[in-house]
C-alpha positions in Angstrom: -25.6 56.1 43.9 -25.4 56.3 47.7 -27.3 53.8 49.8 -28.5 56.7 52.0 -28.2 60.4 52.0 -28.8 62.0 55.4 -29.8 65.6 55.2 -28.8 67.4 58.4 -25.6 67.2 60.5 -27.0 67.6 64.0 -27.3 64.8 66.6 -30.1 63.0 64.7 -28.3 63.0 61.4 -24.9 62.1 62.7 -26.3 59.3 64.8 -28.1 57.9 61.8 -24.9 58.0 59.8 -22.9 56.3 62.5 -25.3 53.4 62.6 -25.4 53.1 58.8 -21.6 53.4 58.5 -21.1 50.5 60.9 -23.4 48.4 58.7 -21.1 49.2 55.8 -23.7 51.3 54.0 -22.5 54.0 51.6 -23.7 57.2 53.2 -23.5 60.9 52.5 -24.3 63.4 55.2 -25.2 66.8 53.9 -24.4 69.2 56.7 -25.7 72.8 56.2 -24.0 73.8 59.5 -27.2 75.1 61.2 -28.4 73.5 64.4 -31.2 74.6 66.7 -29.2 74.7 69.9 -26.3 76.8 68.4 -26.8 79.7 70.9 -26.6 77.3 73.9 -23.4 76.8 75.9 -24.5 73.6 77.5 -26.8 70.7 76.8 -28.4 68.4 79.3 -29.9 65.0 79.9 -27.5 63.2 77.6 -26.1 60.5 79.7 -22.3 60.9 80.2 -22.5 64.3 78.4 -24.7 66.3 80.8 -23.6 69.9 80.8 -21.3 69.4 77.8 -21.0 72.0 75.0 -23.3 71.0 72.1 -20.7 72.2 69.6 -18.0 69.9 71.0 -20.4 67.0 71.0 -21.0 67.5 67.3 -17.3 67.8 66.7 -16.7 64.5 68.5 -19.5 62.9 66.4 -17.9 64.1 63.1 -14.5 62.8 64.3 -16.1 59.4 65.1 -17.7 59.2 61.6 -14.2 59.6 60.1 -13.4 56.1 61.2 -15.9 54.7 58.7 -14.7 55.0 55.1 -18.2 54.4 53.7 -19.5 57.6 55.3 -18.9 61.0 53.7 -19.6 64.2 55.6 -20.1 67.0 53.1 -20.5 70.6 54.3 -23.1 72.5 52.2 -26.7 73.4 52.0 -29.2 71.3 50.1 -31.4 73.3 47.7 -33.8 70.7 46.3 -34.8 67.1 46.9 -36.9 65.0 44.5 -37.5 61.4 43.3 -38.8 58.2 44.8 -37.5 55.1 46.5 -34.3 53.7 44.9 -34.0 56.9 42.8 -33.8 60.0 45.0 -32.0 63.1 43.8 -30.4 65.7 46.1 -29.2 68.9 44.6 -26.8 71.1 46.6 -26.8 74.9 46.5 -23.5 74.8 44.6 -25.1 72.8 41.8 -23.7 69.4 42.9 -26.2 66.6 42.4 -26.1 63.3 44.2 -28.5 60.3 44.1 -29.5 57.7 46.8 -31.7 54.7 47.3 -33.0 56.1 50.6 -33.2 59.4 52.5 -33.0 60.4 56.2 -34.3 63.9 56.8 -32.9 65.5 59.9 -33.0 69.2 59.2 -34.8 70.1 62.4 -36.8 73.1 63.5 -36.1 76.8 63.7 -37.3 78.8 66.7 -38.9 82.2 66.0 -39.1 84.2 69.2 -41.5 87.1 69.4 -40.4 90.2 67.6 -39.7 92.1 70.8 -36.5 94.2 70.6 -33.8 92.3 72.6 -35.6 89.0 72.8 -34.2 87.2 69.8 -30.7 88.3 70.6 -30.9 86.7 74.0 -32.3 83.4 72.8 -30.4 80.5 74.3 -28.2 82.7 76.6 -30.7 84.4 79.0 -34.0 83.4 77.4 -34.7 79.6 77.4 -37.4 77.5 75.9 -37.3 74.2 77.8 -37.7 73.5 81.6 -36.2 70.1 81.1 -33.1 71.6 79.5 -32.7 74.7 81.7 -35.0 74.4 84.7 -32.5 72.9 87.1 -30.1 75.9 86.5 -33.0 78.2 87.1 -33.8 76.7 90.5 -34.6 79.4 93.1 -34.2 82.3 90.7 -36.7 85.0 89.9 -38.2 83.9 86.5 -40.2 85.5 83.8 -42.2 83.8 81.1 -43.2 85.5 77.9 -46.2 84.0 76.1 -49.7 84.6 74.9 -51.3 81.2 74.5 -52.2 78.4 76.8 -49.1 76.2 76.4 -46.8 79.2 76.7 -48.3 80.5 79.9 -48.7 77.1 81.4 -45.0 76.8 81.1 -44.9 79.4 83.9 -47.2 77.2 86.0 -44.8 74.3 85.5 -41.8 76.4 86.5 -43.5 77.5 89.6 -44.3 73.9 90.5 -40.7 72.7 90.0 -38.2 75.4 90.3 -39.2 78.8 91.6 -41.7 80.5 93.9 -41.3 83.8 92.0 -42.6 83.5 88.4 -44.2 86.3 86.4 -46.0 85.7 83.1 -45.8 88.6 80.6 -48.3 88.3 77.8 -47.0 91.3 76.0 -50.4 92.7 75.5 -54.2 91.9 76.0 -54.9 88.2 76.1 -57.8 85.9 75.8 -56.7 83.2 78.3 -59.5 81.0 79.6 -60.6 81.6 83.1 -59.6 78.1 84.2 -56.1 78.8 83.0 -55.9 82.1 84.8 -57.2 80.3 87.9 -54.4 77.7 87.7 -51.8 80.5 87.4 -53.3 82.3 90.4 -53.3 79.1 92.4 -49.6 78.6 91.7 -48.9 82.1 92.9 -48.0 83.5 89.5 -48.5 87.2 88.6 -49.8 87.9 85.0 -48.8 91.2 83.4 -50.7 92.2 80.3 -49.0 95.5 79.5 -47.3 95.6 76.0 -43.6 94.7 76.1 -41.3 97.2 74.3 -37.9 95.8 75.0 -35.8 93.1 76.8 -32.3 94.2 78.1 -29.7 92.8 80.4 -28.0 89.5 80.7 -28.4 86.3 82.6 -28.9 87.1 86.3 -30.3 90.6 85.6 -32.7 90.6 82.6 -35.1 93.5 82.4 -38.5 93.5 80.8 -39.5 97.0 79.7 -43.2 97.7 79.5 -45.1 100.3 77.5 -46.3 102.0 80.7 -42.7 102.9 81.5 -42.3 100.2 84.2 -39.4 97.7 84.3 -39.4 94.2 85.8 -36.1 92.5 86.6 -35.8 88.8 86.3 -32.8 86.5 86.7 -33.8 84.4 83.7 -36.6 84.3 81.1 -38.4 81.4 79.5 -40.2 81.7 76.2 -41.8 78.8 74.3 -41.2 80.4 70.9 -43.2 79.4 67.8 -41.3 77.1 65.4 -41.1 76.2 61.7 -39.4 73.5 59.7 -35.9 74.5 58.7 -36.4 73.0 55.3 -39.4 72.0 53.2 -38.0 68.8 51.8 -40.5 66.5 53.6 -43.4 68.5 52.1 -41.7 68.7 48.7 -41.5 64.9 48.6 -45.2 64.5 49.6 -44.7 63.4 53.2 -47.7 63.9 55.4 -47.4 67.0 57.7 -49.3 67.1 61.0 -51.4 70.1 62.1 -48.5 71.5 64.2 -46.1 71.4 61.2 -44.3 68.2 62.3 -43.6 65.5 59.8 -45.6 62.4 60.5 -43.5 59.3 61.2 -44.3 55.8 62.5 -42.7 53.8 65.3 -39.7 53.1 63.0 -39.3 56.8 62.1 -40.5 56.2 58.6 -42.5 59.0 56.9 -45.6 58.3 54.8 -43.4 58.3 51.7 -41.7 55.0 51.0 -37.9 55.3 51.3 -37.9 58.4 53.4 -37.2 58.6 57.2 -37.3 61.6 59.4 -35.5 62.0 62.7 -35.2 64.6 65.5 -37.5 67.4 66.5 -38.8 67.9 63.0 -40.9 64.7 63.2 -43.3 62.9 65.6 -45.7 60.1 65.8 -49.4 61.2 65.9 -49.9 59.7 69.3 -47.2 62.0 70.8 -48.5 65.5 71.7 -45.3 67.3 70.9 -42.0 66.7 69.2 -39.4 66.4 71.9 -36.5 68.9 71.7 -33.9 66.9 73.6 -30.5 66.2 72.1 -30.6 62.7 73.5 -34.0 62.1 71.9 -32.8 63.4 68.6 -29.8 61.0 68.7 -32.1 58.1 69.6 -34.4 59.0 66.7 -31.5 58.9 64.3 -30.5 55.5 65.6 -34.0 54.2 65.3 -34.4 55.5 61.7 -31.1 54.0 60.6 -31.7 50.6 62.1 -35.0 50.1 60.4 -33.8 51.7 57.2 -30.9 49.3 57.1 -33.2 46.4 57.7 -35.4 47.5 54.9 -32.5 47.7 52.5 -31.4 44.2 53.6 -34.9 42.7 53.0 -35.2 44.5 49.6 -32.0 42.7 48.4 -33.2 39.2 49.2 
């Protein structure tokens, strides 16, 4: 019986395991090897690691965990999770079964870019999702934004306000954007193109949008706030409350609505927060917060 099984070996999961290992908790980290920022060469806004490779940061984190004998890092995909507080069961895809008193879910989200040929293949290399993560590097460049709904197209307005005076929004087809939104885009100097998009080609610095009318628009970089989904259904399987946007509901201590289960990283948010933040530093902080309060709960339960 482990004190805690952490499902997910990204920044949130590894940070949670680090805190718990330092408190001499017996911890198993189930690392399926999939992280949301895998296509990215750099990460940003992580103090002392700004611009570092996210892969190397994870490697460093795994190496640090090796210093704590009570923490086991096990590569492998989790297939099923069940049980309740003090008696959770985690079954791996290879049939291995482990048990734990508490769980930390840190499986994260999956981005699902529009099904436009060439767009998914460029995700994270010349097509970016976050102006906080990639806006600085896009300063002064010609930018394109692919999106159909209000939050997506307003990303273009934000980019025009902060980073570029040449931003084109491509809706990929007819849209039903409210007139006030169109007015805000026009006020910011943005051009909105509604022709269907048939393909995206090129690389960073020279990315081409190919429209159905035969025209091509070259941009130096693209932004696309892609739809997302949970990478795993474990929170829902356990009965955790899921918010309208698909996020797992957590409180200020990162606890879910199911006793004994915490959730950290971009998969979860408090109801008062409009969006789950996608920053590596935030994910690490979430993992720390979950682990601290989980540990304190275990301590109080033993008194």
